[in-house]
C-alpha positions, 0 to 999 in steps of 0.5 A: 500500500501506498501511504496517505491514501485509501484502499479505495481511492481508485475505485471504479477506475478501469486503467490502461498501462502501456508497457505493463510488463516490466519496469516502472509499468509493472512496479506501478501497476500493483499500487494501483490495484492495491488502491482498487483500480481494474488495471490492463496491461498492454505489451509486446511479450505475452511471457512478461505480461502474464508474470505481471499481472499475477504480480500485479493482482496477488490472487485478487480475482478479475482485477488485472487483465493483459493484452499482447498490443503493440502501441505502434500499430494504430489498428491493433491499438483501437481493436485492443480498446475496443475489446476492452469496452465490449468485454469489461466496460469503458476505460476510465484512465490511461497511463502511457508508460511503453517506451523505448531507449538506449545511449549512443552517439546520435551520428551512429544511428540508423533510421531503423533504431531512431524509429524504434524509439519515436515509434513506441513513444510518440506514435505509440502514446498518440494511438492509445490516447486518440483510441481512448480519448475519441470514445470518451468524446463519442460516449459523453464520458469523462477520463484521465489521461496520464504519460511518463515522460523524463525531464529531457522535455525541458532541457534536451539530452545528448545520446539519447536524442530519439528519446528526448525528440519523442518524448517533448512530443508527448510533452506538447500533446499533453498542453495541446490535448488538456486545452482542446479536450478540458471541455469534454471532462478529460484531463491530460497530464504527465510526469517526468520522474528522475532515476528509478532503477529497474531491470533492463531500463537500467542496464541499457542507461547505465551500462558503465561505472563511471560517475560521469553518466550525470543522468543515473547517478545518485551523487548528481541528485541534490537528494543525494538518492534515486527515487523508488517506484512506491514514490512514482505509484504515490503521484501516479494514484493522485493524478489518475484519482479524483483528488486533483480535478482542476490539474490538467495540461501540466508535466511535474517533475519528480526528481530529488531536484536534479533538474534544476541542480543538474546533471539531468542528461547525458552530457557527461558522456562526452567524456568516454572513449571509443572503448567505453563505447564498445562496452556499452554497445556490447552491454545493450545488445546482451540485454535486447538479446536477453529480452527478445529471448522471452517473446513469445505469442499471446492474446488476452488473459486475466 
C-alpha cells in the first residue's frame, strides 16, 4: 500500500497501462490494484505480461488483465481498446508508459534505431490516447490521460536524442489536448520522474560504472539518492484519482531536484572513449537479446 491513500481511492477506475510487462509499468500497476483499480496491462511480450499480471493481482479475482498489443500499430491499438470496452466496460484512465531507449552517439544511429524509439514513445502514446479519447468524447464520458516522460522534455539530452525528441512531442501533446479536451471532462497530464532503477532499462542507460553518466548517478541529485517505484506510484495514484479535478496540462517533475541542479542529461558521456562505447554497445546488445528471448505469442487473459 502507498501511505496517505485509502484502499478504495481508485475504486471504479479501469486503467490501461502500456508497457505494463516490465519496469515502471509493472511496478506501478500493483499499487493501482492495491488501491482499487481494475488494470489492463499492455505490452509486446506475453510471458512478461502474464507474470506482471500475476504479480499485480496477488490473488485478487478479475482485477488485472493483459493483452499483447503493439502500440506502434494504430489498428491493433483501436481493436484492443474496443475489446476492453465490449468485454469489461469503458476505460476511465490511461497510463502511457510504453517506451524504448538506449544511449548512443547520434551520428551512429540508423533510421531503424531512431524509429524503434520514436514509434513506441510518440506514435504509440498518440494511438492509445486517440483510441480511448475519441470514445470518451463520442459517449460523453470523462477520463484521465497520464504519460510517463523525463525531464529531458525541458532540457533535451545528448546521446538519447530519439527519446528526447519523442518525449518532448508527448509533452506538447499533453499541453495541447489539455486545452482541446477540457470541455469534454478529459484531463491530460504527465510525469517526469528522475532515475528509478528497473531491470533492463537500467542496464541500457547505466551500462558503465563511470560517475560522468550524470542522468543516472545519485551523486548528481540534490537528495543524494534515486527515486523509488513507490514514490512514482504515489504521484500516479494522485493524478489518476478524483483528488485533483482542476489539474490538467501539466508535466510534473519528480526527481529529487536533479533537473534544477543538473545534470539531468547524459552530457557527461562526451568524456567516454571509443573503448567505453564498445563496452556500452556490448552491454546493450546482451540486454536486448535477453529481452527478445522471452518473446512469444499470446492474446488476452486475466
